[in-house]
N, C-alpha and C positions, 0 to 999 in steps of 0.2 A: 492273365498275363497282361501287363501294361506295356503298350507300344510306345516308342519314343515320340511318335507323331500324334499321340492321342491327347491333345490339349483341349481345355475348355474353349468354347467359342469366344471370339474377341470381345463381344459385348459384355460377357460376364467377367472378363479379366481387366476391364478398363480401370485405369488408375483412380483410386478413391482420393478425393480432396480431404486433407486433414480437417477435423472438426475441433473448433476451439469453444470452450465454455468459460464462463467467468469464474475465476478462483477467488477465494477470500484475499483481502489485501488491497493494494492500491487500485486494482482493476486493470482495464485494458482500453486503449484508445485505438479505434479502427476507422478506416475509410470505407464506407458502404459502396459496393460496386454493383449490387443487384438492383434492378429497376423496382422490384417489389419483393416482399418476403414470402416464403413458402411456409404455411402452417400445416402441421401434421399431428394427428392424435397418436400418442405413444404410451407405452407401459414401462415401468421399471421392474425388472425381473429379479432384482437382488444382486445381479452381476452386470447388467447392461440395460440400456434403453433400446426397446424394440418398437417398430412401427405397429400400430393397431391394425389388424386385418379384419375389420368388422364385416367387410363384404364377403369374406370366406370363412366365417365362424371363428372369431378370435379366441384363442385358448386362454387369454388373460382377462378378458372382459367379465367373466364370471366372478373373479376375485377382486377387481378394482376398476374404478372409472378411469378412462383414458385421460392422460395429461397432455395438453396441447403444448407443442414446442414450435418455435419459429426458427427458420434457417435463412441465412442470406450469405452471399459471397462478399468477403471483405479482405482488405489487406491491413496488416498492423501498421500503424502510423510510423513507428520507429524502425522496425526491421524490414518493412516492405514485403514480408511473407504473406502469401495469399492462403485463405482457409475459409471454410464454412463456419459462421458464427451460429451458436445455438443459444436461443434466448427463450424467455417465458413471456406470456401475455402481460403479466403484471410489471415486467421490466419496462414496458413502453406505455402502459395505460395512461400515465399522467402526461404523455407527449402525444396522445392520439389525435387531438385536434390539429396540432402543428403538422403531424405526419400526413393526416388526411387531406390537408390543404395543398399538399405538394403533388405535382403530376407524377413524380417518381422519387425514389430515395437515393439514387446514385449521386455520389459526391459528398454526402453528409459525413462529417467527421463526428463520431459519437464516442462518448466515454461510458463504459459499462462497468459496474462494480457490485459487490455484495454488501448488504447492509450489516451483516454480522460476521463472525469469525468462522462459521461452519461452511462446508462446501455446498450445503443446500439452503443456506440463508437466502432471504428474499433478494432479488436482483433489482437494480435501479439503473437508469440511464439519463444522460443529458446530451443535447445537441451542442457541440462545441462551435462549429462553423461549417462552411461548405466549400468544396473545391469544384469549380465550374467545368473542368475538362477531364473528369475521371472517366475511364472506359466503362461502358455499360455492359452488364451481364443480364440477358433477358430472363424473364420469369421462368420460361420453359427450360432454359439452360440450368438455372438454379434448381428447378424441380428435378432435372436429370441428375445433377450432382447429389442431391439428397437421396434420390432413388438408389444411387450406387452405394452410398453409405449404408443403407438398409438392405443391400443386396437384392434390389428389385430391378427389372428391366427398365430401360429408358421409357419415360412416359407412364410409369406405373400409376401415379396419382396426379391429379390436378385439383387445386383448391381454388374456390372462388366464392365471392359473396353471392348469396341467393336471396333476392328481395322477398320471395315467398315465405322465407323462414323468419323474417323480421330483421330489423336493423342489427348489425353486428354479428349475425349468425352466419355460419359457413355451411356449404354443402361440399362434401368430399366426393370427387369423381375418380374412382379407381379405373384406370385404363389398362386393360390387359394387353398381352403381346399381340393378340389378333385385332387390336384397336377397338374392342368392345368396351362399352362404358357401363359400369355398375354404380348407381348413385345411392348414397346413404346420407342420412342427416348426421 
């Protein structure tokens, strides 16, 4: 029997920020609010994108290699609506030198679009300009928003560059609810 007061804990019912991806057509112009982007290995299940859980025996890794997705908090330039943007590494590859030269990405106005007419066509991006006084969303806050999208507890994963793995390689640190850290390549 379900009791009227038997609700899930607050941390599992936190509001999920909408996720925007780039659709075919003219694209989308956004103002970046995250200080840096959160990168996460994912799998496409045929119905949805799910986070790769390599640290706990991922059920999808046997069938496919994880696809890396990047997420950052942004507001649409025209509508002022705030959302998580989902991008691919190839979307920003040509801008990597310009992005790496910056101490943070907050305030960048960027245009993202698809090169083709299909929903999974390659994505591209350009830096339009910069707003100096845009509110900053920390990397940890961005990671927590992404964790909510994938129904994980706050702090479930942390991504960072690992010099031991070579330039451009990342190490994923999955942080459990008990604050234990499991590191995987």
